[in-house]
Backbone as ProteinMPNN parsed JSONL, in Angstrom:
{"seq_chain_A": "MRQFFFEVSDGDQTLEDRRGLSLPDLMNAREEAVRIIRHLMREYSGFFLPNSSEWHVLVKGEGRNIEMIIPFTQTSSSEVENTYSSVSRFAENLRPLAFRPATGFSP", "coords_chain_A": {"N_chain_A": [[0.775, -0.998, -0.294], [0.64, 2.498, -0.453], [0.405, 5.522, -0.155], [-1.56, 8.189, -0.722], [-2.104, 11.924, -1.623], [-4.834, 14.135, -2.119], [-5.446, 17.149, -3.453], [-7.865, 19.699, -3.575], [-7.501, 22.426, -6.304], [-7.193, 25.366, -8.449], [-5.209, 26.164, -9.123], [-4.329, 28.926, -8.089], [-5.592, 28.635, -5.348], [-5.763, 26.424, -3.179], [-6.611, 23.257, -1.465], [-5.215, 21.626, 0.755], [-4.619, 18.257, 1.629], [-4.139, 16.809, 4.577], [-3.673, 13.977, 6.251], [-4.034, 11.855, 3.827], [-4.486, 9.024, 1.767], [-4.318, 5.494, 2.432], [-3.384, 3.745, -0.364], [-3.443, 0.79, -3.147], [-2.182, 1.194, -5.396], [-1.199, 3.525, -8.318], [-3.392, 4.112, -10.02], [-5.84, 3.146, -8.241], [-5.506, 5.627, -7.203], [-6.618, 7.323, -8.858], [-8.863, 6.123, -9.518], [-9.606, 7.358, -6.999], [-9.356, 10.05, -6.63], [-11.791, 10.761, -8.991], [-13.488, 9.874, -7.632], [-13.726, 12.293, -5.689], [-14.243, 14.312, -7.337], [-16.421, 13.833, -8.699], [-18.289, 14.077, -6.311], [-17.786, 16.375, -5.548], [-18.736, 18.795, -7.746], [-21.246, 17.598, -7.576], [-22.381, 18.312, -5.197], [-21.651, 21.075, -4.927], [-22.205, 22.311, -7.248], [-22.703, 24.902, -8.157], [-20.354, 26.636, -7.287], [-18.367, 25.74, -8.507], [-19.074, 25.12, -11.113], [-18.933, 27.24, -12.743], [-16.436, 27.461, -12.993], [-15.217, 25.449, -13.681], [-13.189, 24.409, -15.575], [-10.885, 25.578, -14.789], [-10.659, 23.806, -12.448], [-8.926, 21.648, -10.483], [-7.796, 18.229, -9.385], [-4.712, 17.531, -7.808], [-3.021, 14.612, -7.384], [-1.06, 13.312, -5.062], [2.111, 11.755, -3.938], [3.784, 10.115, -1.804], [6.032, 11.204, -0.901], [4.952, 13.936, -1.249], [4.891, 14.686, -3.948], [4.033, 15.84, -7.076], [1.761, 13.256, -8.53], [0.251, 12.812, -10.747], [-2.62, 14.694, -12.18], [-5.803, 15.571, -12.406], [-8.264, 16.913, -14.144], [-11.246, 18.881, -13.415], [-12.871, 18.561, -15.774], [-12.486, 16.211, -16.983], [-14.124, 14.522, -16.003], [-17.685, 13.289, -15.977], [-20.137, 14.847, -15.145], [-23.116, 13.311, -15.173], [-22.094, 10.52, -14.612], [-22.091, 10.163, -11.671], [-21.437, 9.3, -8.61], [-22.42, 7.11, -5.554], [-20.605, 8.667, -2.83], [-19.919, 9.644, -0.422], [-18.109, 7.95, 1.622], [-15.939, 8.295, 1.271], [-15.465, 10.871, 0.328], [-16.352, 12.103, 2.674], [-14.078, 11.379, 4.722], [-12.174, 12.841, 3.154], [-13.402, 15.269, 3.057], [-12.572, 15.58, 5.777], [-10.495, 15.959, 6.215], [-8.878, 18.267, 5.048], [-7.37, 20.988, 4.908], [-7.465, 24.809, 4.155], [-6.224, 26.687, 2.217], [-5.159, 29.818, 1.843], [-7.526, 29.845, 1.092], [-10.487, 31.995, 0.19], [-13.18, 31.971, -1.311], [-15.509, 33.751, -2.636], [-17.956, 32.957, -2.73], [-18.672, 31.841, -0.291], [-17.707, 28.929, 0.103], [-17.404, 25.689, 1.345], [-16.372, 23.179, 2.157]], "CA_chain_A": [[0.044, -0.034, -0.054], [0.833, 3.314, -0.916], [0.167, 6.925, 0.634], [-1.36, 9.365, -1.628], [-2.821, 12.843, -1.047], [-5.235, 14.903, -2.996], [-5.24, 18.269, -2.954], [-8.036, 20.209, -5.176], [-6.925, 23.478, -6.566], [-7.705, 25.679, -9.101], [-4.025, 26.882, -9.742], [-4.327, 30.128, -7.075], [-6.015, 28.365, -4.558], [-5.398, 24.849, -2.462], [-6.727, 23.036, -0.201], [-4.712, 20.784, 1.058], [-4.998, 17.021, 2.196], [-3.604, 16.415, 5.328], [-3.525, 12.934, 5.75], [-4.033, 10.799, 2.781], [-5.05, 7.622, 1.975], [-3.712, 4.181, 1.937], [-4.074, 2.682, -1.637], [-3.146, -0.166, -3.644], [-1.546, 1.624, -6.486], [-2.223, 5.209, -8.917], [-4.834, 3.889, -10.815], [-7.082, 3.235, -7.383], [-6.064, 6.6, -6.414], [-7.028, 8.084, -9.75], [-10.729, 6.733, -8.944], [-10.368, 7.958, -5.961], [-9.438, 11.548, -7.496], [-12.475, 10.742, -9.827], [-15.013, 10.12, -6.815], [-14.083, 13.371, -5.086], [-14.322, 15.929, -8.169], [-17.621, 14.062, -8.44], [-18.881, 14.541, -5.493], [-18.112, 18.242, -5.54], [-19.435, 18.897, -8.683], [-22.116, 17.396, -7.476], [-22.941, 18.91, -4.062], [-21.19, 22.14, -5.081], [-22.005, 22.869, -8.91], [-22.51, 26.333, -8.463], [-19.049, 27.26, -7.215], [-17.365, 24.918, -9.592], [-19.621, 25.225, -12.374], [-18.7, 28.219, -14.195], [-14.887, 27.956, -13.687], [-14.791, 23.953, -13.757], [-11.731, 24.569, -16.38], [-10.025, 26.255, -13.935], [-10.335, 23.315, -11.212], [-8.555, 20.022, -10.679], [-7.242, 17.438, -8.132], [-3.436, 17.077, -7.496], [-2.221, 13.429, -6.386], [0.214, 13.681, -4.931], [2.546, 10.271, -3.278], [4.349, 9.926, 0.069], [6.402, 12.65, -0.962], [4.25, 15.296, -2.055], [5.266, 14.655, -5.969], [2.842, 15.335, -8.281], [2.113, 11.634, -9.898], [-1.568, 12.604, -11.836], [-3.078, 15.556, -12.165], [-7.101, 15.017, -12.971], [-8.763, 18.305, -13.84], [-12.341, 18.456, -13.2], [-13.743, 18.716, -17.204], [-12.063, 15.101, -17.156], [-15.075, 13.73, -14.873], [-19.13, 13.479, -16.428], [-21.348, 14.778, -13.967], [-23.684, 12.254, -15.289], [-22.034, 9.429, -13.888], [-22.122, 10.612, -10.286], [-22.039, 7.803, -8.105], [-22.371, 7.638, -4.523], [-19.269, 8.648, -2.717], [-20.379, 9.887, 0.794], [-17.754, 7.59, 2.745], [-14.064, 8.151, 0.374], [-15.029, 12.054, 0.748], [-16.171, 12.479, 3.553], [-12.659, 11.354, 4.862], [-11.537, 13.4, 2.293], [-13.582, 17.065, 3.986], [-12.049, 15.836, 7.31], [-8.513, 16.099, 6.307], [-8.75, 19.642, 4.475], [-6.909, 22.545, 5.346], [-7.727, 25.709, 3.165], [-4.532, 27.393, 2.126], [-5.398, 31.152, 1.13], [-8.818, 29.542, 0.414], [-11.619, 32.235, 0.189], [-14.454, 32.11, -2.007], [-16.698, 35.313, -2.141], [-19.584, 32.154, -2.32], [-18.942, 30.748, 1.428], [-18.271, 27.333, 0.002], [-16.908, 24.861, 2.632], [-16.326, 21.619, 2.238]], "C_chain_A": [[0.869, 1.415, -0.091], [0.248, 4.374, -0.016], [-0.36, 8.038, -0.46], [-2.161, 10.313, -0.818], [-3.679, 13.479, -1.999], [-5.674, 15.761, -2.614], [-6.245, 19.275, -4.335], [-7.53, 21.781, -5.342], [-7.193, 23.841, -7.928], [-6.437, 27.246, -9.927], [-3.483, 27.736, -8.159], [-4.524, 29.623, -6.083], [-6.045, 26.829, -4.148], [-6.026, 24.671, -1.926], [-6.286, 21.559, -0.242], [-4.758, 19.459, 1.913], [-4.077, 16.8, 3.205], [-2.966, 15.092, 5.915], [-3.467, 11.696, 4.71], [-4.646, 9.853, 2.817], [-4.431, 6.509, 1.513], [-4.174, 3.735, 0.685], [-3.098, 1.985, -2.031], [-1.529, 0.484, -5.061], [-2.121, 2.853, -7.21], [-2.97, 4.99, -9.565], [-6.228, 3.743, -9.212], [-6.712, 4.961, -6.843], [-6.42, 7.849, -7.607], [-8.638, 8.2, -9.61], [-10.959, 7.421, -7.699], [-10.518, 9.571, -5.564], [-11.116, 11.799, -7.987], [-13.687, 10.709, -8.474], [-14.826, 12.189, -5.877], [-14.357, 14.43, -5.942], [-16.041, 15.738, -8.593], [-18.472, 14.836, -7.696], [-18.83, 16.135, -5.455], [-18.691, 18.696, -6.499], [-20.715, 18.491, -8.006], [-23.193, 18.146, -6.393], [-22.21, 20.44, -4.361], [-20.99, 22.726, -5.962], [-22.236, 24.391, -9.043], [-21.59, 27.457, -7.776], [-18.305, 26.663, -7.943], [-17.698, 25.175, -10.594], [-18.875, 26.296, -13.443], [-17.501, 28.244, -14.271], [-14.557, 26.469, -13.558], [-13.459, 23.422, -14.667], [-10.593, 24.488, -15.967], [-9.568, 24.9, -12.941], [-9.884, 21.909, -11.004], [-7.799, 19.415, -9.234], [-6.078, 16.912, -8.704], [-3.819, 15.252, -6.498], [-1.318, 13.225, -6.388], [0.894, 12.015, -3.656], [2.795, 11.02, -2.22], [5.24, 11.219, 0.375], [6.489, 13.522, -1.013], [4.561, 15.419, -3.306], [4.317, 14.802, -6.154], [2.707, 14.198, -8.737], [0.7, 11.778, -10.547], [-2.105, 14.125, -11.047], [-4.825, 15.839, -12.926], [-7.464, 16.767, -12.863], [-10.046, 17.764, -14.471], [-13.31, 18.549, -14.766], [-13.775, 17.229, -17.473], [-13.576, 13.785, -16.689], [-16.327, 14.043, -15.787], [-19.98, 13.869, -14.953], [-22.719, 13.584, -14.089], [-23.88, 10.776, -14.44], [-21.462, 9.59, -12.605], [-22.451, 9.198, -9.916], [-22.058, 8.201, -5.917], [-21.16, 7.424, -3.57], [-19.217, 9.452, -1.243], [-18.69, 9.31, 1.329], [-16.065, 7.941, 2.358], [-14.181, 9.939, 0.899], [-15.574, 12.693, 1.75], [-14.597, 12.334, 4.652], [-11.937, 12.663, 4.752], [-11.379, 14.857, 2.946], [-13.174, 17.041, 5.392], [-10.665, 16.379, 7.631], [-7.883, 17.114, 5.429], [-8.399, 20.346, 5.022], [-7.065, 23.747, 4.425], [-6.498, 26.785, 3.408], [-5.348, 28.945, 1.495], [-6.861, 30.555, 0.051], [-10.267, 30.671, 0.919], [-12.421, 32.897, -0.662], [-15.336, 33.351, -1.45], [-18.07, 34.058, -2.32], [-19.793, 32.155, -0.721], [-18.503, 29.536, 1.098], [-17.075, 27.354, 1.668], [-16.999, 23.58, 2.268], [-16.48, 20.551, 3.272]], "O_chain_A": [[1.995, 1.278, 0.388], [-0.438, 3.974, 0.924], [0.489, 8.731, -1.022], [-2.754, 10.025, 0.222], [-3.128, 13.365, -3.094], [-6.333, 15.712, -1.576], [-5.844, 19.548, -5.466], [-7.142, 22.303, -4.298], [-7.432, 22.926, -8.716], [-6.521, 28.288, -10.578], [-2.612, 27.361, -7.375], [-3.612, 29.944, -5.321], [-6.423, 26.05, -5.023], [-6.556, 25.67, -1.44], [-6.718, 20.624, -0.916], [-4.979, 19.691, 3.101], [-2.965, 16.54, 2.743], [-1.745, 15.096, 6.068], [-2.819, 10.675, 4.944], [-5.4, 9.617, 3.761], [-4.013, 6.437, 0.358], [-5.336, 3.337, 0.598], [-1.964, 2.195, -1.602], [-0.376, 0.13, -5.308], [-3.242, 3.276, -6.927], [-3.532, 6.03, -9.908], [-7.349, 4.245, -9.295], [-7.553, 5.534, -6.15], [-6.477, 9.046, -7.326], [-9.412, 9.156, -9.574], [-12.01, 7.932, -7.312], [-11.24, 10.166, -4.763], [-11.733, 12.77, -7.547], [-14.634, 11.495, -8.445], [-15.733, 12.987, -5.642], [-14.709, 15.496, -5.437], [-16.831, 16.664, -8.78], [-19.154, 15.808, -8.019], [-19.788, 16.9, -5.343], [-19.633, 19.322, -6.013], [-21.401, 19.508, -7.899], [-24.366, 18.46, -6.594], [-22.559, 21.066, -3.36], [-20.075, 23.544, -6.058], [-21.918, 24.988, -10.072], [-21.822, 28.661, -7.672], [-17.233, 27.257, -8.058], [-16.809, 25.55, -11.359], [-18.425, 26.124, -14.576], [-16.998, 28.815, -15.239], [-13.374, 26.291, -13.27], [-12.867, 22.352, -14.52], [-9.613, 23.831, -16.317], [-8.384, 24.793, -12.619], [-10.613, 21.014, -11.432], [-7.372, 20.076, -8.287], [-6.047, 16.149, -9.669], [-4.491, 14.929, -5.519], [-0.582, 12.956, -7.337], [0.196, 11.445, -2.818], [2.335, 12.078, -1.791], [5.254, 11.97, 1.35], [7.506, 14.21, -0.926], [4.439, 16.559, -3.756], [3.448, 14.12, -5.612], [3.607, 13.892, -9.518], [0.082, 10.754, -10.837], [-2.027, 14.506, -9.879], [-4.86, 16.344, -14.048], [-7.15, 17.586, -11.999], [-10.234, 16.917, -15.344], [-14.534, 18.602, -14.647], [-14.755, 16.766, -18.056], [-13.794, 12.624, -17.035], [-16.182, 15.066, -16.456], [-20.282, 13.158, -13.994], [-23.199, 13.093, -13.068], [-24.828, 10.171, -13.941], [-20.325, 9.155, -12.419], [-23.181, 8.331, -10.399], [-21.781, 9.225, -5.293], [-20.679, 6.3, -3.425], [-18.1, 9.938, -1.064], [-17.909, 10.252, 1.464], [-15.151, 7.815, 3.173], [-13.323, 10.405, 1.649], [-15.348, 13.901, 1.829], [-14.2, 13.327, 5.261], [-11.367, 13.352, 5.598], [-10.377, 15.497, 3.266], [-13.28, 18.002, 6.154], [-10.042, 16.886, 8.564], [-6.712, 17.04, 5.055], [-9.116, 20.623, 5.983], [-6.409, 23.366, 3.456], [-6.061, 27.406, 4.377], [-6.168, 28.816, 0.586], [-7.12, 30.736, -1.139], [-11.01, 30.312, 1.833], [-12.448, 34.119, -0.81], [-15.682, 33.729, -0.331], [-19.188, 34.441, -1.972], [-20.825, 32.408, -0.1], [-18.932, 28.725, 1.919], [-16.483, 28.116, 2.432], [-18.115, 23.081, 2.121], [-16.373, 19.366, 2.957]]}, "name": "protein", "num_of_chains": 1, "seq": "MRQFFFEVSDGDQTLEDRRGLSLPDLMNAREEAVRIIRHLMREYSGFFLPNSSEWHVLVKGEGRNIEMIIPFTQTSSSEVENTYSSVSRFAENLRPLAFRPATGFSP"}
């Protein structure tokens, strides 16, 4: 198992994953990133949809090096699935870094 971290960013603002998640490989980390994006697009579409092309999830490995970047536009909102447990874990571990959206977004 490897430790992966999932950071949501628009290039200027980043939500940092403090604890990460142990997963078998990078493909499983990609699937987790897609679940996170689908949840955020479903629950906070008013915030993310207008600028979805700017948002992405950075998948980082144990050394916090970027291993993969998944743009929000790469996932289909019509494929949204039940992601409560994985996203709840993600939301508990976020720490805003200079994140002050005008809409009052708070995961």
